[in-house]
N, C-alpha and C positions, 0 to 999 in steps of 0.2 A: 584559512591566514593562522586560525588556533591551533592546527595540527603544525601548520611547521613551526609555529611557537614551541607548541611542545618536546616535537623535536629535537629543536636545537638544546633544550632544557635537558632533555635525557641523553641525547649526545656530550655534553658538557660532562654530566654527572658521571659515564661509564670512563669518559676520559679517549672518547674516542677526537680524533685530530682529523681535519679536512684540509686539503688545499682549496686555494682561489675558485676551482672549478667543482667543489664539493666531491670529488673525491675521497674515499679514505685513505689514511695514511697510516703506513705502517708503526706500530710502538718505536719507541727509540732501542738502538741495538741491543746496550748496556742494560736493559730494567732487567730485574728477577721476571718480570710479569712475563715478558717476551721472551726469554730462556726456556719458562714454564711453556708457552703455546707454543714454541718450535718444537719442543719435548713432546709436546701432545698430538702435534701435527706429525710429527715422524713415525710416532707408535701407530696411530692411526692408518697411515699410510702403510706401514707393514700390514696391520689385520687385514685392510684392502687387497692387498697382494695374496695374502693368504686365504681369504675368501674366493679371490678370483680364480684361484688355482684350483680349490675344493670344487666351486663349480663347475670348471673346464673339465677336470677330470671325472665328476659324475654325467655331465652331458656324453662325454665319452664312451664312459664302461654302460648309461643307457641305449649310446647307439648301437653300441655293439652287441647287449644284451637283445635290442630289438631284431636285430640282422640274425642272430643266430635262430631266434624264433622263427623269423622268416625261412630260414633253411631248413628247418626239421622237416 
């Protein structure tokens, strides 16, 4: 019971809004914080795509190198 109360206080202090089911609501669209967070999410998605591409390229090149060694 005390943990729930503490969670509610922290949630309120952080400005986290929830609906009647307890689902977290997104921040208002017009706020500067919301724009900043959307920008950060976009940048992080771009970075993840780059990391995924690097990982796939390394896996493919490693597989080619292994095949080359087997064929020798």
